[in-house]
N, C-alpha and C positions, 0 to 999 in steps of 0.2 A: 425473286420468288420467296415469299414468306414461308418460314418453317415453324410449325407449332412447337412449343417448348416440349422437350423430351419428358415424357411421363416416367414415373418410377418403373424400372424394368420388372416385368412379371417374373414369377419364380422359374418358369421354364425358359427364360431368356438365356441365350448362349453368349459366352465371351469369345469373340472371334478376333480379338486384337492381334494375337500372334499367329493366327492361322492364315495359310496361303490361299486366301479367298479374294478374288478380284470382283467385287460386286459394288452396286451403287445404291444410294438411299432413295427411299420413296420421294417422289416429287421431281426427280431428274427426268430429263427429256431425251429420248433416243431418236436419232435420225432414221427414218424409214422411207420406203417408196411413197407413202402417203403423207409425208411431212414429219415434223417432230411429234412424238407421242410420249406421254407420261409413262414411265416404266411400269407402273402399276396397272396401266390400261393396255399394255402391249399384249398381243394375242399370238398363240402358236400359229405359224403360217405367215405372219407378217414378214415382210422382207426388210431387213435392216441394212443400213449402209455400212459396209466393212471396208477397211483400208485396202485389203489385198484382193478381195473377190467381188468388189462392187456390191451388188445386192445379194444377200444371203438369207435364206429362210430360217426363221426361228423354229427350233425343234422342241425346246423345253424352257420353261420359266419357273424358277423356284424363289421362295420367300423365306427369310429367317428373321425372327425377332431376337434382338441382341441386347446385351448390357454394355456394348462397345460404343465408344465415342467416335462419331464420324469425323473425317477430315474435310474441311471446307477449302475449296480452291476458288479464290475470287476471280472476277472477270479480268482477263488480260495477264494472269499470272504465268501462263505457259506460252505466251506470244500475243501478237496483236489480235484482240478480240477472242482470245482462247484462254479459258472458256468464254462463252458469250454472256454468261451470267454466273452467279454463285452456283457452285456445283459441289454436292456432298457425296463422298465416296467412303468405302470401308478403308481402314488403315493400310491394308495390303493390296488395295486396288492398284494395278500397275498402269502408270501413265506413259503413253508413247512420247518419246522425244527424239529429235533428229538434229544432227549437226556434223559438219565436217570436223569440228573440233573434238568429237568423240573418238575419231579413228585412232589417234595416237595413244589414248588411254585404254580404250575398250576394244580396239580392232573391229569396230563396227560404227557406221554412221547412225544406226537406229538402235535405241535402247528402250527398255521398259523399266520404269523406276517406281517402287512402292511409294504411294502418296505420303505415308508416315515419315519417310526418309527425306521429304522435302519440306516438312513443317519448319517454319521460321524463315523460309525463303519467299520473297515476293508476296507476303501476306497469307501464305498457306498456313492454316492453323487447325488445331482440334476445336470442335464446336459442340459443347455439351448440350446445346439447345436443339440440335438437329434431330431428325427422326431416328429412332432406334430400329427401324425396319429396313432391311436390305434385300435387294433383288439380284438374282443371277440369271443371265440370259444366255442360252446355249444354242449354237448352230451345229452343223455336223463336225466342224473343225474349230480350233481356237480362232477367235476373231477380234480384231481391233475395231471397236464400234465408236460411233460419234455420239458422245454424251454431253449435252449442253454445249456442243461445239468443240468439245475436247475429245481426244482419242484415248480410249480406255480399253485394255485387253479384257476379254471375257473368255475363260477357258474352263474345261471340265475339272472339277476339284477332286476327282478320285473318290476315295472313301468318305470324304467330308460332305459328299452330296447328301448323305443321310441326315445332315443337320437341317436341310431345307424341307419346307412344305411345298409340294408341287402345286403350282398355280395353273399352269397350262402345259399341255404336251400334245403335239400333233399326232396323227394316226401313224406316221412313220416311226416316231419315237416309241409309241405304244407297242407297235407290232415288232419292231426291231430295236430293242433297247441297247443292243451292242453299238448302235450308231453313236450313242452318247459316251461310249468308252473309247472311241477312236481318237487318235492324235491328241492326247492329253497334254503334250508338251508344246512349247512355242516353236515357231519357225527357227531353224538353225542359224539363219543369218541375222537374227534379231536378239541381241543380248538381253537377258533378264538379269538385272543387277542384284547382287546380294547386298546386305546391309553395309558392308565395308566399301564396296564399289559405289553404291548409291551416295555415300558421303562425299565422294569425289566429284559428283555431278556439278554442284554449285561452284566448286573451285574451277572446274574446267570451263564453265560458262563465264565466270568472271575474267578468266585469262583470254577468252576468245575475242 
């Protein structure tokens, strides 16, 4: 997928480099009931493929223009054909990883690792030519969605939601905004690694 060269960021662009926002860049494709859909073409009410709940209805979609450099995950970096193509995500987008080798270090087989903490491993790198526009897709609860064939967590960002321009919201989200405030934390059995823990992931993988 070709990405247009990143234009100079407008004055209202936000720097989200260090913010806990797990979102994806314009041009990425999300797996849905109707097949892969570009994130910028996704609609409220579309059913996305989630790891834990199968199909989950999209309640809200937001967009933010940033001065942040996206992280590019090349094909196969996370496993065989994972992702299926170059995939651009925000630095703190949390990528799902699984392995029995994680149990000894993290007491869990499933972990969520910020993309920025994997830079330098298997070709994962910052890409200043990528889009500066990022999208956040919310269901009723945090969801691990299939993005370009790779599993990425999408979760409510709390007060940081004010950074986003609303692109789409379904009637349920409009009538009952508290839906978007439910279950803002990840599942208890799935470790969200901090910076220091994430640094151990590559070493654990090398020893496996």
